[in-house]
N, C-alpha and C positions, 0 to 999 in steps of 0.2 A: 461197153467201154473199150476204147482202143488200147489193146495190149501190144507193146512194142518189143521187138527182138533186139538184144544187145550182145555184142561179141567183140573180140579183138583179133587183129591180124598183124603179121609182120610182112612188109612188102616195100619195095622201092617206090618212093612217092611219085616219081616222074613217069613210071609205067603203070601206075595203079588205075584200073578201070572201075569207075563208079559214077553214078548219076550226079553226085555232088561231093567234092572234096573241100573240107573246111580247114583252112590253114590259119592258125592263130599266130599273129605277128607280134613279137616282143617289142618292148618300148624302144630298143636301140636298132632293130632291124638287122642285126649282125648274126642272127642264128644260122646254124649250118643248114637247116631245112629251107629257110627263106632263101639263102644263097643258091641252093641247088635248084629250087623252083625258078628263081630269077634267072639263073644261067640257062636253064632249059627253055625259058620263054624269050630268050634274047634280050634280057634286061627290062622286060615289060613292068615288073613290079617296082623296080627302082624309078622308072619314068612316071608311073602312076603316083607314087609318093611325092616325087619332086614337083609334079604338076598340080598337086593338091587334090587329086581325084580320090585319094585314099587318106582319110583323116587319121589322126593319132589318138583321138579320144577313146576312152575305154568303151568297148562295145560297138565302135564304128565299123560298118561293114561295106564291102564292095563285091558285087557279083560279076564274074566274068564267064561268058559263054564260050564253049569250045576253045579253051585257052591254048595258046601256041606252045608247042613242045611238050604238052602233057596228054595223058590218055583219058583223063576224066572229062565228063560232059560239061561240068560246071566247076568253077573254082570260086569259093567264097572266102574272101579275106576278112578276118576280124581282128581288130586291134585290141591289145591288152592294156592300152593306155600308156602314160608317160613315166610310170614307175613300177617297181616290182609288185606283183599281185598279192593282195590279201584275200581272205575267204569271201568277203562280201562282194568285192569287185570281180573276183573270178566267176561267181554265180551270175552276176550282172552281165558279164561278157558272154557266158554261155546262153543266157536267156535271149539276148539280142541276136546271137548267131542262129539259134534255133528258130526264132521268129522269121528270120530271113530265109532259112531253108524251107520252112513250112509254106512260105509264100510261093515256092516253086513247085513244079510237078514231081520233084524227085521223090522216089520211094525209099532211097537209101542215102545216108550221109556218113562219110568217113571223116573223123576228126583227127587232125594232127596237131598236137599241143607241145611238141618237143622244144620249141624255141622260147617258151615262157620262162621268165625269171621269177621264181617264187619259192618260198620255203614250204609250200603245201606239198604233201606227199603225193606220189603218183596214185596210190590207192584211193586217197581222199578225192583227188581230182576225178578219177574214174567213177566213183560213187556219185559225185555231184553231176557229172555228165548224164548218167543214166536217170538220176532223179529229175533233173531239169527237163530232159527230153520227154520222160514219161508224163510229167506235169503239163508240158506244153501242149499236149494234144487233148487235154480235158475240155469238154464242151458243156457249158451251162445253158445252152439254147434249145433244149429238146422240145420245148413247147412253142417255138417260133415256126410259123408256117413257111417263111421265106429264108430259113436258115441256110447259110452258105455250105458248100460241100465240105465233107470232113477232110482233114489233112491226109495227104497221100503218103507221108513219111511213115514207114513201118519198121525200118531197121537203122540202127545207129552202131557204128563200128569205131573202136579206138585203134588208131594206127600206132603200132609199137616200133620204137627204134631198135629194140633188142628183143628177140623172141623169148628170152629167159624169164621175162616178167609176165608172161601170158597167164599163168595160173592165178597169180595174185590179182591181176587186173580183171580177169573174168569174174572172180569172186566179188570184187568191188563193184563191177557193173551189175551183177545179180542183186547185190544188196541195194544199190540205187534204184533198180527197176522195181524190186519188191516194195521199197519205201514209197516210190511214186504211186504204185497201185493202191497202197493203204491210204495215202494222202488223198488220192482221187475218190476213193470210196467215201472218205470223210467229207470231202467237198461236195460230192453229188448229194449225199443225204442232207447236208446243211442247206444247199440251194433249193431243194424241193419245197414246194409250197405246203402250208399246213393242212390243206384239204386233201393232200395226197400222202404226205409223210405224217401219218397219225401214229399213236402208240401201237396199234395193231400192225401197221406197215413196218415199223421198226422191228417188231417181234418177228414178222415174216422174213425180213432181211437177215436177222440173226440166225433164224432156222436155216435159211439158204446158205449162209456162210458156213454153218456147222456141217451141212450136208456135203460141202465141197472138200472137206479134209477129214481123214480118219483120226486126226489129233484133236478135233473139236467135237463138243457135244453141247446141246442147248436145251434148257428147261425154261418154260414160260409160265409164270403164275398169273391166274386171272383174278378178278376183283373178289370173287368169293373166297379164294384161298388167302388172299391178302387180309381180308376181314377176319378170317379164322385165326390167322397168325397174330393179329393185333396191330397192323400197320396203320394206326389211326392218323398219324401225321401225313403220310403219303395220300391216303384216301381223302383227307380234308381238301387237298388241292384239286383232285379230279371231280369233286362232288358237283360242281356246276356245269360239267360238260357232258354231252351225250356220247362222247367218245370214251369207251371203257379203258381204264388204265391197264398197263401190262408191266410185269416185273420180270425182266429178262436176265437169265444167268447162263453165261457161256464159259465152259471149261476148256482150256487149252492144255493138253498133256504133252508138252514138248520134252519134259524130263521124265515124268512118270511112265509115259508110253501109252499108246492108244488103247491097250487092253485094261488099263487100270480103271476102276469104277470111280475113283475120286482122286483129285490132285493132293499132293502133300506139301503143307506149309507154303502155299503159293504167294505170289504177288497178286493182289487184288486191285483191279482198276474199276472204279465206280464212276460212271458217267451220267451227269444230269441230262434227263431226256424230256424236257418240257417242249412238246412239239409245236405248241403255240402258246404264248403267254400274253394274255390281255391285261394281266394284273388282277383279274378277278374283281371283287367288289371294290377294291382299291385300284380302280381302273387307270391304266396309263393314258397319257395324252395321245391324241390321234396321230400327230405328226411322227413319222418314223415307226409306227407300230407294226408295219409290214415286216420290219426286220426281226420281229420277235419270233418268226419262224426259225431263226438261228439259235433259239434258246435250248435246242437239243444238240448243240455242237459238242458238248462233253460226251454225250452218248455216241455221236458220230465218230469221235476220236477213238473211243474204245473199240468200235467195230473196225475202224480203219487200222488200228494198231494190231488187232488180232488177225486181220487179213494179211498184214506183212509178216507176222510171226509164223502163220501157217505156210506162207509162200517160202520162207526161209527155213522152215522146220527148226526153229531156234530151240536149243535144249534148255528150256525153262518152263516151269509150271505157272500158269496165269489164269485167274478167274476174272471175267468181265461181267460186271453187274450194271444193268441199266434200268432204273426206275423210270418208266415212261408214262406221262400224263399230258393232258391238255388243261390249261387254266382259263376258264371262262366264267362269267357271272350269269346266274339265273336264280330262280327261287330256292334252289337247293344248295346254292353255293355257300361256302364258309364265310362268316362275317367277321369284321374286326371286333375283337373282344371275346370271340369264341375260344374255348379251351379244349384241346385234344390230347389224347394219350398216345405216345409213340410206342413203337415195338419194344423199346428198352424199358418201358414202364414210366418213364419221365413224362411229366405233363408240360404242355406248352400253351401259353397265352398268345394267340395270334393277333398282334396289333396291326399288322399290315399284310393283306393277302397277296401283295405283290412281292413279298419276301418268301416266295413259295419254294424256290429251289432247295433251300436248306431243309424244308419240311419233307421233301421226298428223299433227300440225301441222308438225313439222319436215320430213317428206317433202313435204308440200304446199307449204311455203315454198321448198324447193329447186326443186320443179316450177315454181313461180311465176316463177322467174328466166328460164325459157324465153321469156317474153313480153317481155323487156327492159322491165320495168315502170317507170313514172315513180314509183310509190308502191305499197307493199304494206301492207295493214292486215289483221291477223288479229283475229278476234272469237271469244272462247271463254269458256265457263263453266269457268274453269281451276282456281281454287284457293279452298278454304274460307277460307284466310287473308285473301283480299280481302274476304270478308263480315265477318270480324272487324275489319279495318282501316277499312272504309268503310260497312258496313251495306248498306242497300238504296237509299241515296240517290244514290250516284255510282258509276259504273264506274271501275275502275282503268285508268290510261293510262300506258304506258311507250313510249319511242321511241328510236331511234338517231339522230334528227335533230330538233333543237329547233324548227326552223321548222315541221316537220310537226306536232309536238306542240302548238305554239301554234295552228296552224290548226284542229286537232281540238278544242282547248279552246274556241276562239271559236265553233265550230259547236255545241258542246255547250251553251254558254250561250244562243246564239240560238234553239236548238230546245227548250230546257228539259229536254233529255235529258243531264243533267250528268255530267261526268267529272272525275277528279282525278289529277294527274300524280304518279308515284312515281319515285324515282331508279333509274338503272341504272349504278351505280359498279362499277369492276373488282373491288373487295373482295368484292362479292356473288357475282360470277362464280367466284371462287376456291372457293366452297363446293361447286361441282360436280365437283371433282377426284375421279378414280377411280384406284385402284391397278392396275386391270386393263383399262380401256378409255379412250377419248379423253375420256369424261365419264360422270358418273352422271346418272340422270334425276331425282334429287331432291338438294336441297342442305342437308338437315337441318331442324331445327325453326324456326330464325330466318328471318324475312323470306321466307316461302314464296311469296308473290305475286311478289316481285322476282326470286328465284332461278329461278322458272319462266320469267319473261321473259328472264332471262340465258341460260337454256338455248335458248330460241327465237332469241335474237339471234345465236347461233353459226351459224345457217343463213341469215342475212340480211346478210352482209357486202357484197354487191354492189349493194345498192339501199337506198333510203329505206324505213324500215319502222316501223310502230307496232303496238302490241298493246293490245287492249281486253279486260280481264278483267271479264266481266259476270256472274260467279257470284252477286253480290248483287242485281243489277238485272233479270235476265232473267225472273224469276217471283216471285210472292208465295206465301207459305206460310200456314198456318192456315185460318181460315174464308174468307178471300179468296183461297184457292189458285188460281193460274192464271198463264198466261204474260202478260207485260206488253207484248211487242212491241218492247222496247228491245234494241239501240240503233238501230233503223231510223230514227227521227227525226234522230239525230245524223249517221248516215251519209248520209242524203239531203241534209241541210243542207250537209255537207262537200262532197258531189259537186256540188251546185248552185253552190257557190263555185268549185269547180274549173272548172265549165262557164261561170262568170261570167254567171249568169242571176239 
């Protein structure tokens, strides 16, 4: 994976030597930096704008080679648009600028954003620059024999107007770089095909992550141990697959310290890890089934989040739990109408084997109680109903504690990784009644996202819990098919607030 270097510097822009200088042009073109560069170039920037060569749309770019009066090899002009920048358009501008830089042979890019008119803080802007730059070099084409050469861009620099801001900006750049690294881990795991990213592969990646940091440790339970513990719900999902299930437990001791044997009252992240979901006996339609390799994006987001935490050494205790299985049909597969006993002792009538995510999550949520958690958050590509309700713009959020829901919503807005809260009223829970077991695993056609969360809530009575349904946000379909890395930004922002940093 391409790891980029981020830093800041204070220098006079006209004498700055760099392979590529990126100058953000404000909507009125009256900024002091624009004027200085325009004067040094003999009015070239003004002429380019008047002649229509440089557009004013947000993200419009123009690349100049060996610009007159400047020491840089290339000058990339990028427009901020016709009005002051909000967060969404700021990120859009950066993405287009980075795309233009990556198309050049430049190994370094220095960004000057002094002229932008925005209420966004400098620290926030620096974090977004590093995050967007880190994400921009992610490559999903590792299996293509004619893949294009990797981007040559290795270093991104923030040009400071005042040297006194350097400490804060460097910290913000480090945060953005670490966030991009976690997002890219999540994206790479999601994009891998199911014949490579199996439950065992996920477990191996978790072990490798733990080995990379003294603040992390990893335990993996095999099928025998899960059976001894009584994880009947989870094992009912893996019964039809030749791929053995794995139950992954990662402990991050950012607060307790590396020498502690166990974390204290941690935040527990539980990520759904169905590495391929055929639907089992309740088999899915063939069209689009290839995208069911993304049914482990909840698990990928847990590993991505812990990657970022370890990089930042964030002072917070976190446990990542990943129940990892493959859901396939064969003669041993669970059948509709079967009844299984969960780790909690509650029995479940399985009416639909394609509602499998909640079956592995319920045993993981019960197991999470062993850590006496302060908070538990599960992350899952759980229901198609969430895609119908919210599309790809927001993850569905449900919780048994309103203060926790409010904290997650605030983190979602701050990170730009948006979520939307749905209700968990008792009336929805009644849809899960079964004539033969303690509950059914589906609640009928109505409110499928909510009844799925109601099912999970039955296993979370002893702690604060929230559920993120990322079925619409974890990946893109169509020509832009690929993992998004969400909700790593939301989770990291929430945990930063827990750590009070």
